[in-house]
C-alpha positions as CSV (number, residue, x, y, z in Angstrom):
1,X,14.2,79.4,-52.5
2,X,17.7,80.8,-52.2
3,X,20.2,79.4,-54.7
4,X,17.9,76.5,-55.6
5,X,16.1,76.5,-59.0
6,X,12.6,75.3,-59.8
7,X,12.3,73.2,-62.9
8,X,9.2,72.9,-65.1
9,X,9.6,69.9,-67.3
10,X,7.3,69.0,-70.2
11,X,6.1,65.4,-70.5
12,X,3.8,63.6,-73.0
13,X,1.1,63.8,-70.3
14,X,1.5,67.4,-69.2
15,X,4.2,69.0,-67.0
16,X,6.3,68.1,-63.9
17,X,7.4,70.7,-61.4
18,X,10.5,69.8,-59.3
19,X,13.7,71.3,-58.1
20,X,17.0,71.2,-60.0
21,X,18.6,69.9,-56.8
22,X,16.3,67.0,-55.8
23,X,17.6,67.0,-52.3
24,X,16.0,70.5,-51.8
25,X,12.5,69.4,-53.0
26,X,11.1,70.9,-49.7
27,X,11.8,74.4,-51.1
28,X,8.6,74.0,-53.2
29,X,6.5,73.6,-50.1
30,X,4.2,76.5,-49.1
31,X,5.0,78.4,-46.0
32,X,2.6,77.3,-43.2
33,X,0.8,75.1,-45.7
34,X,0.4,72.0,-43.6
35,X,2.6,70.1,-46.0
36,X,1.3,71.1,-49.4
37,X,3.8,71.5,-52.2
38,X,4.0,72.7,-55.8
39,X,6.2,69.7,-56.6
40,X,3.9,67.3,-58.6
41,X,2.9,66.0,-62.0
42,X,0.1,68.0,-63.7
43,X,-2.0,66.4,-66.5
44,X,-2.8,68.3,-69.6
45,X,-6.5,69.1,-70.2
46,X,-7.0,66.6,-73.0
47,X,-5.6,63.7,-71.1
48,X,-7.2,64.9,-67.9
49,X,-10.6,64.6,-69.5
50,X,-10.0,60.9,-70.0
51,X,-8.4,60.3,-66.7
52,X,-10.8,59.0,-64.0
53,X,-8.3,59.9,-61.3
54,X,-8.2,63.6,-62.3
55,X,-11.9,64.3,-61.7
56,X,-13.0,63.9,-58.1
57,X,-16.7,63.9,-58.8
58,X,-18.7,61.3,-60.7
59,X,-20.6,62.9,-63.7
60,X,-23.4,65.1,-62.4
61,X,-26.2,65.2,-65.0
62,X,-28.7,68.0,-65.4
63,X,-31.6,68.5,-67.8
64,X,-34.0,71.3,-68.3
65,X,-36.0,72.6,-71.3
66,X,-34.6,70.0,-73.6
67,X,-30.9,70.8,-72.9
68,X,-28.7,68.3,-71.0
69,X,-25.4,68.8,-69.2
70,X,-22.8,66.5,-67.7
71,X,-20.5,68.3,-65.2
72,X,-17.2,67.0,-63.8
73,X,-15.0,68.8,-61.3
74,X,-11.3,68.2,-60.2
75,X,-10.1,68.7,-56.7
76,X,-6.5,69.7,-56.3
77,X,-4.8,72.0,-53.7
78,X,-4.6,75.2,-55.8
79,X,-5.7,75.0,-59.4
80,X,-8.9,73.1,-60.5
81,X,-11.1,72.7,-63.5
82,X,-14.8,72.1,-64.3
83,X,-15.6,70.2,-67.4
84,X,-19.1,70.8,-68.9
85,X,-20.5,68.5,-71.6
86,X,-23.7,69.9,-73.2
87,X,-26.1,68.1,-75.5
88,X,-29.3,69.3,-77.3
89,X,-27.9,72.6,-78.5
90,X,-28.7,73.3,-82.2
91,X,-25.3,74.7,-83.4
92,X,-22.5,73.5,-81.1
93,X,-22.3,70.9,-78.3
94,X,-18.6,71.4,-77.7
95,X,-17.3,70.5,-74.2
96,X,-15.9,73.5,-72.2
97,X,-13.3,73.5,-69.4
98,X,-13.3,76.3,-66.8
99,X,-10.2,76.8,-64.7
100,X,-10.7,78.1,-61.1
101,X,-9.0,78.4,-57.8
102,X,-10.7,76.9,-54.8
103,X,-13.1,74.0,-54.3
104,X,-16.2,73.0,-56.2
105,X,-19.2,72.7,-53.8
106,X,-22.3,72.0,-55.9
107,X,-24.1,72.8,-59.1
108,X,-27.7,73.8,-60.0
109,X,-29.7,74.3,-63.1
110,X,-32.5,76.9,-63.6
111,X,-34.0,79.2,-66.2
112,X,-32.9,82.4,-64.4
113,X,-34.0,85.0,-66.9
114,X,-37.2,83.2,-67.9
115,X,-36.3,83.1,-71.6
116,X,-37.2,79.4,-72.0
117,X,-33.6,78.2,-71.9
118,X,-31.5,77.0,-68.9
119,X,-28.5,78.2,-67.0
120,X,-26.0,75.8,-65.4
121,X,-24.3,77.2,-62.3
122,X,-21.3,75.8,-60.4
123,X,-20.7,77.2,-56.9
124,X,-17.0,77.6,-55.9
125,X,-15.5,78.2,-52.5
126,X,-12.1,79.9,-52.3
127,X,-9.4,78.9,-49.9
128,X,-10.5,82.0,-47.9
129,X,-14.0,80.6,-47.5
130,X,-15.6,83.1,-50.0
131,X,-18.1,81.9,-52.6
132,X,-18.4,82.7,-56.3
133,X,-20.3,81.3,-59.2
134,X,-19.3,80.2,-62.7
135,X,-21.4,78.6,-65.3
136,X,-23.1,78.8,-68.7
137,X,-26.3,80.4,-70.1
138,X,-28.0,78.9,-73.2
139,X,-28.5,81.3,-76.1
140,X,-31.9,80.6,-77.7
141,X,-31.2,76.8,-77.7
142,X,-28.3,77.2,-80.2
143,X,-25.1,77.7,-78.1
144,X,-24.0,78.7,-74.6
145,X,-22.1,81.6,-73.1
146,X,-20.1,81.8,-69.9
147,X,-21.6,83.7,-66.9
148,X,-20.2,84.4,-63.5
149,X,-20.8,86.0,-60.1
150,X,-17.5,87.0,-58.5
151,X,-16.7,86.8,-54.9
152,X,-18.0,89.9,-53.0
153,X,-15.4,92.6,-53.4
154,X,-14.1,94.4,-50.3
155,X,-15.1,97.8,-51.7
156,X,-18.7,96.7,-52.3
157,X,-20.9,98.6,-49.9
158,X,-22.7,95.4,-49.1
159,X,-19.5,93.8,-48.0
160,X,-19.5,95.6,-44.6
161,X,-19.1,92.9,-42.0
162,X,-18.4,90.2,-44.6
163,X,-15.7,87.6,-43.8
164,X,-16.8,84.8,-46.1
165,X,-18.8,81.8,-44.9
166,X,-21.4,82.7,-47.4
167,X,-23.8,80.3,-49.2
168,X,-25.1,80.8,-52.7
169,X,-28.2,79.0,-53.9
170,X,-30.9,79.3,-56.6
171,X,-34.2,80.4,-55.1
172,X,-37.0,80.2,-57.7
173,X,-35.4,82.1,-60.6
174,X,-33.1,84.3,-58.5
175,X,-29.5,83.7,-57.3
176,X,-29.2,84.4,-53.5
177,X,-26.1,85.0,-51.5
178,X,-26.4,84.8,-47.7
179,X,-23.7,85.4,-45.1
180,X,-23.2,86.1,-41.4
181,X,-22.3,89.7,-40.5
182,X,-19.2,90.4,-38.4
183,X,-18.4,93.5,-36.3
184,X,-14.9,94.1,-35.2
185,X,-13.9,90.6,-36.2
186,X,-16.6,89.0,-34.1
187,X,-19.7,87.2,-35.3
188,X,-23.1,88.8,-34.7
189,X,-26.4,87.1,-34.9
190,X,-27.2,89.1,-38.0
191,X,-27.2,87.9,-41.6
192,X,-27.3,89.7,-44.9
193,X,-28.9,88.4,-48.0
194,X,-28.1,89.6,-51.5
195,X,-30.5,88.7,-54.3
196,X,-29.4,88.8,-58.0
197,X,-31.2,88.6,-61.3
198,X,-29.7,87.6,-64.6
199,X,-30.0,90.3,-67.2
200,X,-28.5,91.0,-70.7
201,X,-25.3,93.0,-70.6
202,X,-23.4,94.7,-73.4
203,X,-21.5,91.6,-74.4
204,X,-22.9,88.8,-72.3
205,X,-25.5,88.2,-69.5
206,X,-24.6,89.4,-66.1
207,X,-25.9,89.1,-62.5
208,X,-27.5,92.4,-61.3
209,X,-28.1,93.1,-57.7
210,X,-31.9,93.1,-57.2
211,X,-32.6,93.1,-53.5
212,X,-30.7,93.4,-50.1
213,X,-32.1,92.3,-46.8
214,X,-30.8,91.9,-43.3
215,X,-32.2,89.9,-40.4
């Protein structure tokens, strides 16, 4: 940015990012971004929840085993949020906001650990085309805890030949990740499928690799 200075200004609605010298506003543009820029007005979460323009998706409603969820997702260039509104929980039905980077693709609901209570899952695609999952697991009908399946790490032995383009779906009560296998940067006709089951961890429930297949 050279001698120019970025200014973050608080407003009643949130924050505004701009340059001190307004004639150099292009300094906030991303290199090779195709025109994207950090310069913008960002709404605070409280006001964003009540702003129809902030959330790009209409409410998606899900119901399973007596628990209901409304899910909303924003769609900005870099930083996004998912808003989850539960109902039917015995102790707390507080709305939760999950920040994430990338784009929301879809959501599914299923009782993944067969405990009689549902899990709500949101599938996220990063700007690099790699999928991850964030969501909530209901605790005995009383409350809910966050769960997540990160993007496949480069040092994971199952990541050999992985360059993104994966799809993640619920198949019966398992979470399945499927992606094309590349060799020397070129696509092959092979696919790898990773199947996960939801189990109790030390502090929260986690996705544990259950089965690997190639075809």
